[in-house]
N, C-alpha and C positions, 0 to 999 in steps of 0.2 A: 413375253414369257410363253413357252410351249404349253399345250394342253396338259402334258404330264407333269411338268414342273409347277404349273398352276394347281394341279390336284395335290401334289406333295405339300404345297404351302397351305392348301386348305385343310387337308387331313391333319397336318401339324397343329394348325389353330384349333380345329375342332376337338382334337385330343386334349389340348391344353384346357379348353373349356370344360370337357368332360372330367378331367382330373380335378379341377377346382369344384365342380359341381358334385360329383359323386364320391370322390375320395376325401376331399377336404371339407365338403359341405359348405363351400363359400363361392357361390356363383359370381362370376365376373362380367357376364353379359346377360341381356334379356334373352327370354324364349324366342322372341321374334327375330333378333339378331342371329340366334343359332339356327333357326329354321331356314332363314334366307341363305345362310352359308351352306347348310346342309343340303338344300334343294340345289344350289349350284353344284355341289360335288356329285349329286346323283345325275345331273345333266351331263357333266363331264365324263363320268363313268360310262354313261350310255353312249355318248359321242365317240369316246376313244375305245369302247369295248374293253376297259381295263379297270381293274379293282386292285388298289394298293394293299399290301399285307396288313397294314394297320388302319385301314379305312374303317370309320364307324359304321358304314353300311354293311360290314361283315358281321355285325352283331344282331341281325335280325332273325338268325337261325337258318341253318343250312337244310339239306335234304335229310329225310327220315333215315336212320340207320337200320340195318337188318338185325344186328346183334352188336353187343359190346366186345371189343378185342381186349386181350390181356395185355398188360404193360409191366415190365419189370423195372422197379425203381433203381436208379443208380446207387443210392444209398438207402438202406432199410429205414422205414418209418416206425419207430418203436413206440409203444404205449407209454403212458405215465403212470407211475405208482401213485397211490392215492392215500390221503389221510383226512380224518374227519374232525380232529380236535387239535387244539394248539399244543397240547403235550405230545401228541404224535408227531407234530411239525418240529418241536424242539428236539425230539429224539432223532429225527432225520438229520437235523442240523448237527447234532453230536456225532452221528455216523460219518457225515461228510468231513468234518474236522479230524476225526480219528484216521480216515483213510489218507488225508492230505498231510497229516503230522505237522511239521514246521511250516509247510507252504500255506497253512490256513490263515497265517497273519494277513495275508493279501485277499482273504475271502470277502466277497460282497455279493448281493443277490439283485436280480430284476424280478419285479412283480407285475403280472399281467392277468387280465381277464381270460377265463377259458370258455371259448365260445361254444354254443350248443348248435352245431350245424353239421356240415359233412366236410371231412378233411379233403383238401385238394393239393396235389403235387404238380407244380407247373415247371415244365422244362423249356428253357430258352437256349437257342444256339444262333450264333451270328446276329444277335440282337432280336431274334424273333421268336415268338410263342410257337414251338413246334410240336408239343405234346402236353397233355393234361390228363391226370389219372386220379381215381379215387385211392384211398389207402389200402383197401383190400385186406390182405393178411399181414400187411407190413412189408413184404418182399414183393409181391405181385398184386397189382390193382387192375382197374378196368379204365381203358381209354375213353376220355369224355372231352375231347378237345373241342368239337363243335358246340357242345353244351356250355362249356366254360367261356367260349368266345362271345356268348350272349351276355356275360356279366360285365357290366360297364366299368366296374372299378379294377378289373384286371387288364393290365396293358398288354396290347397285342405285339408291341415292340419296345425295346428298352435300349439305353445307351451302352450298356455292358455288352461287348461282342463275343465273349467267350461262353462256353457252356456252363450252365447253371441250373440247379433244381432249388425251387422255392416252395416252401410249405406254407399253407394257409387254410382258411375255413370258408366254405360257401354257406351263406346264410340268407334268410328272408327277414327284412325288417318288420317289426310288428305293425308299423303304420301301413306299410305296403300290404301285408296280410289283410289287414282290416278293410282296406279300400278294395282289395281283390274280391273278399267275401261278400261285399256289398251287391255285386252283380253276378257272382258265380252260381252256376247251376247246382254244383255240389260243393258247398263251403269247405275249406281246408281246415282240419282239426287244430293244427298247431304249426308254428313257424318252422320248427326242426324237420317235421315230416314233409312240409311244403317244399323246403329247400332240397332235402335228399330225394324226394319224389321227382322234382324238376330236373335235377342234375342227372338222375339215373333213368330219364325218359328218353327212349330212343328217338323221339322227334324233337330236335333242337328248338323248333318254333313253339312248342309248348313250354320249354325251359325259358325262352325269351318273354313269354307272357307273364312269368311269375316275377320278373324284374328283380332278380337276385343281386345281392352285394357280396363282397368277400373282404377279409382282413388277411394280411400276410404277416407271419411272425418269425419265420426262421429261413436260414439257407442251409439245406441239407448237403449240397455238393456244389463246388465252384472251382473252376480252372483259373489258373493264373492270378490268384488273389487269395489272401487270408485275412482273418479278422482277430484283433486282439481281445475284444469283449463283444458281449451280446449288444451292447449300446451301439457299438461300431457298425455291427451287422445291420441293426435296424435303421441307422442312419444311411447305410448304403442302399437299403430297400426304399427308403423315402427319396434319396437322390435319384433313383431310377423310376420314381413314380408309382411304386407299389402302394397299395392302400395299408397303411399301418395305423392301427388303433391308437388314439391319443392317450388312453389310460395306461401309460408305461411308467412305472415307478422304480427308482434306484434306491436300494436300502443297504446300509453298512453292515447290519447285523440282523439276527433272527428276531430280536425284539422289536426292531424297526418294521421288520416284515409283518410280524403280527399286529402292530398298530395299523399298518396300512391296509391289512386284510379287513379289519373291523370298519375302517372308513370306506373301502371300497364296497363291501357287502351292503352297507347302508345306502349306497347309490345305485344299486342294481335295479330297483323298481323304476327308476327315471330313465333307464336306457331304453333304446329303440330296437334291441335285438336280445335274443335269449342267451343267458349265461348260465353255466352249471358248475361254476367254481372259479378258483384262482390258481394260476401256475406260477410256481416259484422256481427260478432257474439261477444257477450259479453264472455270474457275469463273465468271469474270466474264462476265455476259450482254452487257454493252455491247462488251467485246473481241470477243466471237463475232460481233457485227454488223459489226465492222471487218474481221475475217478472212474472213467470208463462205463461200461454198461453190464447189467445182468443179462440173463438170456432173454428177458421181456422188457425190462426198463433201463433208461439211462439213470445212473446214480446221481447225476448232477441237477436233476429236476424232480418236481413232485407236484401233484395236483391237490390242493385243499378243496374239498367238497363241502358245499354249504349244508348246514345242519337241516335235518328233517325235510330235505328235498328228494332223497332216495332212501327207500326202506325195503325190507324184504317182508314178504307174507306168503301164505299158502294160496295156490290156485286151486280153488274148489271144484270148478266146473267151466266148461266152455259152452255157450249156448249160441245158436245161429239165428240172427234176426233177418227179416226180409224187408227190404226198403222199396220205395216208390218205383223204382226202375227194375225191381225183381232181383237186385243184387243181394246176395247173402253175405252178411257181415258177422264175424265172431265176436262175442262179448264175454270177456273174462269175468267170472263170479269169483271173488276173493274173500278170504277170511278178513273181516273188518280190521282196519289198521289205521292209526293215526299218522298223517303226514302233513306237516306244516299246519297244524291245529284243525285239520279237517279229517272226519272219518270217511275212508274210502272202502267200498265193498265192490265196485265195479270198475273196469278199466277197458281201454280199447285194444283191439288186435285188428290189423288191417285186413288180413286175408289168410288163406291157408298157407301161402308161401311164408307169411310173416311168422306164423306158428312154428313152421319147420326151421326157418332161419334163426330164430331166437332160442329154439331148442326147449320151449316150455312144455311141461307135462302136467296133466291134471293129477292132483295130490301132491305135487312137489313145490318147493319154495321158488318164488320169482322175485326179481328186482322191480320195484315200482317207483317211477319218477313222477314228480309234479313240479313243473318249472313255470314260473311267471304265471301262476293261476291257470294254466291250460288244463285240459282234460287229462286225468292220470293216465299214464302209458306204461306198459310192461316193456322193460328194455332187454330182458333176458333171464335165462335161469341161473339160479344160485349154484346149483350142483347138477351139471350136464349128466352125470352118471346116475342120478336119482332113479329109482325104479318106481314108475307111477302106479298109483292104485286104480287108475281107470285109464283105458286107452284113449288116446286122441283119435277121433273119427272124422274123416273127411265126409261131408254130407253127399250122399248119392241121390237124395230126393229132397224136395222142399219140405222144411220142418213144419210147415203150416197146412199146405194143401196136398202135400205127398205127391206132387207131379215131379216129372223127371227134371233134372238139373243139367246145365251145360256150362262149359268153361270158356271164358273169353279173356285172354290175356291172363292176368294174375287172379281174376275174380270168377266166382261161381254165381250163376243166375238161375232163377226158377223159370221154367219154360211156359208157365201158364199166367200171362199178364191179365187175362180177362177176369177170372173168378177167384184168384188167390186173394183172400181176405186182407192181408197186411198191405199188398200192393194197391188193392182197390181203395182202402181206407186212406192211405197215404196219398194216393192220386187225387182223390176228392178233396182231402185236406189242403193239398197244394192248390187246387183249383179255387178253393174258397178263401184262400189266404189274403192277407192285406195287400201284398204286392200283385196279387193276380186279381180275381173278381171281387174281393173285399166283402164277403157274405158274413157279416157280423153274427156271432152266436154259434156258428158251426165249428166248435172245437173238435179235435180228434175223438175225444171221448163221446161227444154227441153223434158224431158220424158213425162211430162203431155201433151206437144204440140204434141208429136209423137202419143200418145195414142189417142187424140181427132182427129187428122187430118189424120194420116195413119193407124188407127186401130191397134196399137201396143198393143196387148192383152196378151202377155206372154214374158218371158225371151227369149224363142227360137226365137221369131219374130224379135229380134234385128239383127239376122244373115241374114235376108231377106231384110233388108232396102237397097234400091238402091240410089245411088248419085243422080240420075235424080229426084227422089221423094223428096229428102231433098231441092233440089233447088227451088222447087215450093213453099216451106213454107216461112212464114213471118219471116224476120230478119235472113234468111239464105242465105249467099253468097257462092261463089265457094270455098273459102278457108275454111270456117266453115264446109260446107258439106263434103269436101274432108278429112279434119281432123277427122271428126267423123267416116266416113266409114273406113279410115285407121286404127283408134284406134280400131274399132270393129274387123277389120281383124287381127290385131296384137294380140288381146286377145285370138284368137283360140289357140295359142301356149302357153298354161298356165301350171302351176304346179297343180298336183292333189289336193294339200292342198287349194290353192286358189279357185279352182273350187268348192270343197266341201263346203268351207265357203260361197262362193258366192251363192249357192243353197239356203241358208237360212234355214237349217234344224233346227227345234226348239230345243233350249237347247245345240246347238253346236256352240261354239265360235271359234275364230281364233286357239287358242291352241289345242282344241280337233280336229278340222279339220286337223291340221298339224299332230297330233298324229295318226289319222286314215290313213292319207297318208303314214306315216312311217311304220304303222303295215301292210298295205296291198299294193300290188304292182300295182294293176290296179283298175279303177273305178268299173269294173265288180265284183271284190272281195269285195269291200265295199258294193255294192248293195245287195250281197247275203250273207253278213256276218251273222253269227248265234249269238244269245243272249249270249250264254256262252262265245264265242270267244270275243265278244266286252267287256265283264266284265273284261277280262284279261288286257285291256289297262288301263294305269295309269289315274286315275280321271274320268273314265267312270263307272257310277253306273247305277242302275235300270232305272232311269228316262231317262237318256241320251241314254242308249242302246235301250230302247222301242221307244224313239223318232226316232232314226235312222232307226230301222226296220220299223215302222209305215209309215215313210216318203217314204222309197223306196218300200213300198207295194201299194202305190197310183198309179193307172194306168195313170191318168193324168200327174203326175210328170214324170213317166217312159217314156211316149210318148214325153214330152217336151225335156227330156235329149236326147232321141233318135234322135229327130229332130236336136238338136245342134250338135250331133256327125255327122250326115249325112251332116250338113252344113260346117263341117271341124274343129270343136273344138276337140283338141287333148290334154287332160290332161295327163301330164307325171309324172311318178313316182318320189317321193321325196326321196326314200330310198337312204341312204348313201352308197357309194360303199363299199362293204363288202370284207374282206380279206378271201381267201379260207383257211379253217382250218377243223378240225374234228368236230367243231360246226356248220359248214354250214348246214342250213336247219334242225337243231336239236332243240328240246324243252328242256329247262334247268330250273330247279328249284333251287333257292339260299336259303340257311338257315344257321343260326349261326353267329358267330362274326368273323371278319377278321382283320388282323393285320395292313395291308397297305392301305385298301381301305374301304370306306363305301358302302353300298348295291347299292346306286344310281350310284356310279362310275363303280362298277362291272357290272350292268346292261348294261351301255353304252358300256363297253368294249365287253361284250358277243355279243351284238347287231352288233358290228362292225366286230366280228369274225363270223357273219352270223347266230347267234342263235336266237331263239324266247324265251323270259324269261317269264315264267308263275308263278302263285302263288302257286299251289297245285300239290302234286305228284299224278301220276296215271300210269296205265300200258302203257300209251302212252308217258310218259316221257322218254327222252334219257339219260340226265345227271342230277345228283343231285350234285351241288357244295356245300360242307358242310364245314363251318369254325368250330371253336372252340364252344362248348356249344350248338351244334346242338341238337334239340330235336325231337318232334314227327314226322317231316317231314323225318328225318334220319331213324327213326324206321320203318315208313311206306315203305320207299324205300328198306330197308333191308328185310322186310317182302315180298315184291313183288319179289325180287330177289331170296329169299329162296323157295317161292312157284312156281317159275318159270313162273309166269304170263307174265312176260316181260323181257326176257333174254337179251334184248338190253340195259336195264337200267344199267348205270355205275355211281359210286360214285367217285367223284374227289375232290382234296383238293386245297387250295389257292395256294400252291407251284406248282401244276401241271398247274393251270391257268397261273401263272406268266411266264411260258416257252412260252405261246402264246402272252402274252402282248407285249413282246419285239418286235414282228412283227409289232405292230401298228405304230411304229416310222417310 
């Protein structure tokens, strides 16, 4: 079998595994089996310098886009009319029957969940995904092909070879959101914003990190084929391995629909994704043609919105808050209203662009949504023509310290990170937090008090606080003062990873901080790390590497760190104890397919044997570990050895490595 035919076979097999794992939630192979096959594919792609259209390796995220291009949909994507009571739903049913007259005898319905994510319009031609777009205004959207390719439930190729547009919803599962936020530098507020933000991010690699899912629910355009019913359409989507939600219900009449809605609404809390209603559709496609559309909505479908999940209230004011990174975030002050049994008086607005896009105005009514117990969110203005009683003002200076502000992307930042009180207090609070230096007793309220009364103006100032000074403060007794002083003293003996995380380097979360601590033995090594070295660390890309270098280039930060070290702070190495071997202190490159281990396991083994594992072969490489199907990296290593550019370079096999692995036990 040729290399390309072998690749086709592996890609087909991997995509079958992915379909069962991601779309059906029924894995048919172990993770190890998948990893071995995937590593073999990567080696073949490297060897042949070819990547097939439907290769899983295309889902890691492509190059950053400069901007989104517009895309005109073949068939317009209409909005859905809404109802909020069963009486309104029965009225809709009566209107449908009235329009169909005698044909209503064959009327039946399909009932589905309405997903709370971002609409996707997928275009396939000759069996390949050739375009993906957002809904936009229904006629024109934005091209998001590279972003959608990262969604593993969306097929890159299908069996149907003619042109087709498929509609669906991109979303982030709640379990994935929870896991993501455990290590995120800036936790995501809710799954809907997480999905929308990922899909509309110009960098597909960011999209890939969110691990989005999708459900497909309609065919908007298709050549050389037609459908009798919506059920037939969904069967077609399933046959072509599109992800179709399992909660599809066929109902004979509107009373069955209402009964099914009650049942489905009770199951929402157990779902792993956000739902903001239920969609009811006429099943018969021919009857849909008879019913037609209004200017905005199809007459053959309607969305039933869950009670008390979306309400209207007045936007009384917008205030701007300053966070640890200096970012200004708008907070909506609302006329208190009940939503889902909770009185809400505040809600999130993401940034100035969000205010403009949603056309919200101070003094006017807005739509407020609260889904699956997430933070309440303003979704838009009730009346876009409302004359506001107070003008929305874009901040020209920091609302706290009155320093100049600057814009970076969609966000606004305060230019004074040193003495802006909210930034300072948030930075010290982060440093003292449980995941960082774990200084118990230092709540944000206490830190604010220390800032105001003891002139606590930097993280380093914490280590100069005296017991006697604390006793003089309001609400400080002997026990509280002693506990805080003891906790500060205890924090001096810290791990390097927690110290790096506590410093609050932009774009460096807990995991990256831990990875830095494992890659370097001392704080000094991290401070002087080179850009190219940082890129060798897993999950460290251009943005993170530059953030680290810029952070340790700031003289004020270096002085603050020096002050902490002089006060006795001693970050200690987290590097695991290494076994002395021929790999100790050596640089190793791994390539090819291995019989008993995947690449991640091999890297862990090599690091325990004292090696530094890097991605590319150079004259500084000590060992190349080559499995079967090794490609260009092996050839380059052989060339270096032949040209005697680096006589130290050795090529070793999996069998040779296994001789050392036994020593790990």
